[in-house]
Structure formats: structure tokens, C-alpha cells
N, C-alpha and C positions, 0 to 999 in steps of 0.2 A: 812151365808153359803158360802164356797168358790165356785167359778165358776170353773168347770172342763173343761179342754181343751183337744181336741182330739190330740193324738200324731202323727196321720197320716196326717190330713189336717189342724191342728192347728186352728180350729174354736172354739171359746168360746161358752159354754152353749149348745152344740149340743149333749152331751153324755146323754144317758138314761140308768138307771140300767137294766141289762138284766140277773138277776140271779147271781149265783156264779160259779166260775171255779177254781178247785183245791183249794177250801177253801178261795178264794179271790173274792171280788165283781167284776163282769164282766159288761162291758158297751158296748153299741152299739151306733155309731155315726149316727145321723139323716141326716148328710150332706154327708159323703162319704160312709156310710154303713159298715165300718169296725168295728171290735170288739177289745177291749183292756181291760186288767186288770191293766194297768198302765197309768191312766190319768195324765196329767202334770198340773202344776200351770199355772196361766195366762200368756198370750203371749203379745208381743208388736209388732204391725204392722205385725202380722202374723208370727212372728219368736219367738220361745221359748227363754227364757232369761237365762237358765242355762244348764249345762251339764246334760245328762241323761244316767244312766247305764241300760243296757238291758242284762239280764241274762237268760241262758237256756242251754239245752243239745242237742247235735247233734253228728253225727259221724265225721264230719269235720267242720272246721271253715267256709269254703265256703258255706256249707249247712246252717249253723246257720245264717250267714249274709244274705243269700238269703231269709231265712224265716222271717227276720225282716221287709222286704219290706221298707227299708229306702229310703226316698226321698232325693237323693243327691243334688238336686237343693237347698235344705234348710239346710241339715245336712252334716257334715263331721265327719269321724271317728277319734277320738283322741287316743284311746288306746284299746288294746285287751289283756285280761287275759285268760289263759287256765289252768284249773284244772282237774285232772283225778280222777274219783271216782271208787273204787274197792270194791266189796262185794262178799261174798260166797253164793252160792246156792247149796243145797244138794238134790240129787235125786238118785233113784236106776237105775243101768244100765239096759238097756232093749235090749234083743235080740229077734227081731221079723221079720217075713216074712209073710205078710198078703196080700190077694187080695180078691176083691169082685167078685162074680159071680151071674148071673141071671139064674134062673130055673123056668119052668112053675109050678104054684101052683094050688090050688083048684079053680074051676070055671074059669080057664084060666088066672087068674091074675099072673103076674111075682112075684117071691120071690127072694130077695137078700140074698145070703149066703156068709159067710166069710170063706175062706180056708187058711190054713197055721198054724203057731205057734207064740206064744208070751210068752216070759219068762222074769221074772225080776231077776236080780242078786243082787250083793252087792251094798251098798250105795257108791256113789261117790260125791266129792265136786268139783264144777266148779266155777272159778272166773269170774264174770261178770265185764266188764269195760265199762265206758262211758266217754265222754269228756264234761266238763262243761265250758262254755264260758261266759265271761263278756265283752261286747262291750260298750265302752263309746263314746257317740256322743255329738256333740255340734252344735249350730246354726252357719251356715256359715256367715262370715262378709260381703261377697260379694253377699248376696241375692238381687234379683232384687228390685229396687225401682226407682222412677221417676228421682231422682237426679243423681243416677248412670247411668241410661239410657241416660240422656242428656249428661253426661260427655263422655260416650262411643261413642255416635253419633258424638260429636264434635271431639274426637280423630280420628275417622274414616274419617271424612271429611278432617281433617288436613293432613291425609296421602296422599290425592290426590294432587299431585304436579301440579303447573301451567304449561301451555303449554311450552315445551322446544323444540326449533327448532333444526334441525340437525346441529351439531357443524362442524366447519372446522378444521379437524385434520391435523397437520403438519407431514411430514415424513411418510406418509402412504405407505405401500408397499405390496408385495404379500405374506404376512404372517399372520397366525392366531395363537393366543396364547390360548391354552386350559388349564384352571386352574382347577385341580381336588383336592378337599378337601372332600374325602369320609369318611363316618363312623366317624364323629366327636363325635356323641353321647353326644351332648350338654346337660348339666344338670346331667350327671352321676356322682356318687360319688364313689371313690375308695380310700382305705387307705393303705399306704405303708407297714405297718407290716403284713397286710393280703394279699395284692395282689402283693407286690414288688414295687409298684409305687403309688404316690398320683395323684389324678385327681378330679377336681371339675370344676364348671362353669368358675371360674376366670382363671384357667390354660388353659381350652379349648379356652376361648376368646383370651388369649395372643398368643397361638399357631396359632390360626386361622388368626389373623391379621399379625403376624410375617411371616407366610408362604406366604401370599399374597404379602407383600412388598418384600420378597425375590424373588418371581417369577417375579414381575414387574422389579426389578433391573436386574435380570439375562437376561431378554428378551429385555433390553433396547438397545442392539446392533442390534436388528432386527427391520425392519420397519413393525409395526403391523397395519393391517387394520381392524381386528375384534378380539374380545375376546369371547371364548365360556366358559361359567361358569355353569356346572351342579350343581344343588342344590337339596338337599334331601338326598337319600342314607344314611338314619339314621342320618341325621343332628341333630334331636332331639332324646333323648334316650327313650322316652315312648310315647305311642299313647293314652292309656286310663289311668285314674287316680282315678277311684272309683271302689271298695273300697280301692284299692291300685294302685300305679304306675305299669304299665305293658306294654309289647309290644302289637302289634296288635293282636297276637294270645293268649295273656294272661299270658305270662311269667313274673313273678314279677321282678321289677327293683328297684334299690336303687338310688334315686335322691337327690340332695342337694338344690333343688329349688321347690317352689310351682309351679304347672303346669301353672298358669297364668303368673307368672314372667318368667318362662322358655320360654314360647312362645313369650312374649313381648321383652325380651332381645335378643332372637334368631332373631326375626324380625328386630330389630334395627341393629344387627351385619350384617345381609345380606344387608340391605339398605346401610349401610356405606361402605361395600365392593364393592357393585355394583357402587355406586357413585365414589369411588376411581378408579375403573377400567375404568369407562366411561370417566375419564380424559385422558386416553391413547388412547382409540378407542371405537367404538360402542360395546355394550355388548349384547350377546344373552344368556339369562338365561334359562336353561333347567331343568325342575322339574322332578326328578326321585324318585318315592316312594320307601321306604325301608321296611324291615320287622319289624323294631321297630317303624316307624312313617308313616305307609302307609296312614292313613287318615290325620294326621297333616301336612304332606308334601303337600298335595293338598290344605289344608286351607291356609298354608303360601304362596303357589303359588298364590292363589286368592288375598291375601293381597298385594303381590308384583305386581300383574297385575293391581290392582287399583292404587297403588302408582305410577306406571310408564305408566299409560294409555295415558298420554299426552306428554310423553317424547319420542322424535324421535330418541334418542340415545340408548335406551334400549328396547329389545324385550323379553317378557316373554312367554315361551312355557309351558303352564300348561294343555296341553291336558291330559285327564284322562288315556290314554293308559300307561301301565307299561313300554313299550319300546319306546324310542324316537330315531330319526335319525337326524344327522347334516351333511350337505354337505358343504364343502368349496373347491372350485375348483375341482380337481380330487380326493379329499379325501372324504370318507364317514365313519362317526363314529356312531356306534350304542351305546346307553346307556341303561343299565338295572342294577338293583341292584345285580343280580346274584344268588339269593337264590331260584328261582323257576325253571328256565330253565336248563336242562342238557346241558353240553357243546356240545354234539353231535347234539342236536336239535338246539341249539343257532347258530351254524355255518351255518345252512341252512335257518334260518329265514330271514336273511337279503335279499337275492335275491327273496324270496317269498313275503315279506311284502312291499318292496320298489323296485320293478323291474326297474322302471324308473330311480331312483337315482343310482341303481346298474349299469345300462347300461352307465351312464354318468361319472362314476368314475373308478379309477385304483387302488387306495390305500384304503383298507377297514379294519376296526378294530372294535371290541367290547370293551368297557371300563366298567368294573364291580367293585363292592365293595364286601362287606359281609364277605370276608375271613380275612380281616384286615392285610394281608401280600401280598407282591408282587408275582405275578405269571403270566406267559405268555404261551399261548397255540397257536400253529400255524398249520394250515392244510397244506397238501402237494398240490402243484399246479398241475393241470391236464390240458389237452388240452382245456377243455371248461369252467372250473371253477377255477379262480385264488384263491390262498390261502387267508384265513382270519385269522387275529391274534385276540386272546382274551387276554386282559390285566386286571389283578386284581390289584386294587389300595390298598395302605396301609392306615392305620388309624393313626390320630394324637393323639388318646386317649391312646395309649400304652396298656400295659397288665392290665386287670382288675381281680377281685377276681375269677370269674368263669373260665377265661382262665388260670389263675395260678393254680387253683385246678385241672383242666383237663390236665395240663402240656403243654399247648400251649404257650410256652415261647421261647425266643431267637431271634425272628424276630425284626428288628429295625423299630419302628414306624416312620411315616412321611407322606408326601404328594408328589404328582408328578404334573408337568406341561410339556406341549409339545408345540413345535413350528412346525406348518405345512406350507409348501410352496404350493401355489396353484397348481403348476404343478409337483413338485418334491417329494411330500409326506412329511413324517416326516423327519425333518432335525436336530432337536435338542430336548433334554429332560433335565429337571432339577429335582433334588431330594432335598426336604427339610427333613433333618433327625433329629430325636430327640436325 
């Protein structure tokens, strides 16, 4: 007799027959307590060996997937099929207006009476519709096991760099280079016939490093004493990946990489970029969460914090606050993604949140992303509050399918970098154009 395996907890021999359900044998698991009409064949090391099809009806795909209670630590969705069922139901039209009333009856007991009218008319035919879904799932290849755990721990330990003393940088002067690569959306997939431009992780990586080298070259005429490098701002294209790739709020995304690979390659890119810039001057990395990668930007900031914990030439600011501030001489720069705060409110947040830094500076700006095109907003100076500029940065990803469909086309994609003088404010800017 075959040993039945619970499709929920994957335990062998724990299913007990529990009557029939819709004409099929129903089972209950003595281990997890869940019921199933679809036990699976034996498992290996707690992981089912084959793909499994799950079929049923629901109003929406999301409702059906939620009803399956899939354990995404062990399973991944391979495919989804949708079929529509239509059938006719005949009934007579009814015209009725009824209501119940209560009146005192014999011996004081209340009596319910119905008032109104109810008439039946001609026969009518109504079409009923329902959606039938078939979801195919398969065991994940990266399910936890001891060997994988050991490998992951060794990789994590290898990330921690040995102690690196403060370097002696030559030709340092009163300048800071700010490198802004906002809204890279690494991992996003776009197809030119559909969106007007091709985009994938290889193109994103090439543009990322080309722009950094361009900014370093353009700033070579200045004596740089520090580099500010904001990271995040939708650096990664998706935040959640089950049952499908989506933004932090759940908007579906099209990626060309598995989420593990997207995170690992993205991490490697940032480490290579930070190492390259630290050859020029000390680097301050400022983690700014976006609306596509709100959680993952924090995780990647923690990875970078571990990686550079012992490096005296790199500082990682991964404070969980959504808005960060950077002071260089008389310059104060606020960073935020720009999708949450209205401009009118953003302009007044800086003196309220960091009054001490505000009092010590003269040149103040907000640098934001999210819009994917360049924009600048400036307040009018008054007697007691100097004007603040809000700059929105462009994106290296260019136009995607959604933007093309909505008609958001025409802006030139790219990235920006700025050179700040300690006492004289912004003195130069560079544009990397696609």
C-alpha cells in the first residue's frame, strides 16, 4: 500500500481517511491538522519530488491562490491556467415588495405578519459565470538543508572585510562628489517592440558602471575629499516575490532574474562601485528606501554595513528613517524617494527635523527620485527662511511598458552627479545621458 504524504506539511504516513468530499476521499493530517483531497506520493527529505497541479474555482486568481495556503518556503508557482465556465439558469421574473411587521396576538404573544405584494412574471434566462484556475507548483530547489545553511554562513562570513585603516588620499580639497543613480530598477525586464526600449539586468549593470566611471572622470579636475553615494531609491525592481514579483504595495512586476540572483548580483554591483569610489576618497553610503524596494533596500543596507564594518574609508548610513540628511561644510542635502511627501510639506520638513544642521548651513536641497525625469522646485527666499530647492533625478532604465502605455515618453533617461564646495555650495553638475 502506498504511503500517503500530506501536501501541507509533507509528512509521510500522517494522513487518516476522513470521509468523502465532493465524491473524493478526504483525509486529515495528524501532524498539522489540515484536510486534503489530494495527497501526494512519497517525499524526499521533506520535499515533494514532482510538480503538483491544484485546480479549483474562485472569483479571482488572488483569492484562489490564497485559498491554497501554499508554503512558499517549500514550493514555487510554475504556471497558472485560467478557464471560464458559463451556464444558463432559468427562472421567473419576480416583482415583490415585502416587509415583516409584528402585532400583538392572542394571550399577549407577538405575531409576525407579512405586508406587501409578490408577483411572478415571465421566465428569464441568466448566464452564470465562474473562473476555473489550475495552478502548477513544484518543490523549490533552494529549500533549507544543512549543507546549504553551511554554504550561506560561509558566504556571509566572507562578506566581512578585514580591518582597513584610513587611507592617505592625495590631492584632497574642499569638494564633495555626490553620485546619484536613482531608480535603476535592477532586474526589470522591458521589450522594445512593446515599450520602445530594451532593458534587462545586463543593460542595467552596464549603464550603472559606465555612469560611475563617467562621473569619476568628469570630477577628476576637482580635489575631492568625500563622496556621497545614495543607494536604494528603487535600486531593485521588486520587494516581494511570492506568488509573483511585486512592488512593496503589491503591484505586479516583470523581472528577468530569480529574486535570489537579483539580490546577489545587485549586492556585488554596489560593493564593486563602493570599492571603486573609495579609491578616490572616503565614501558615505546613504540608504534610501523606494516604493519598489522598501524592505529590500534595508536588507541590502545591512549587508553593506556588515561588509564595511571594519573599513575606515566607507560609512554606511542604514538608519530605518525614510528621510536622510547629509551635511558637507555649509551644504545640507536631504534625501528621500519622493513618493510619499507632498512638495509643500517636504520644503518645511528640513528645518523641523534637523534644526541644528539647518542652523549651520547656507545651501540646502532635497534630492528625490520616483518621477524618472528631471525636475526642480525652488521656494522663494524670505527674511527668515532661505529658499530650498527640490531636485528630482532621472532614471537609467529608460521607458518601460507601463510608462509607454500611459504616454510618459519623451524624457531622456540618465543620471546626475554634483560637486559641492564646502563654503561656496554647488559649483558643478554632470549629466550622464542615455
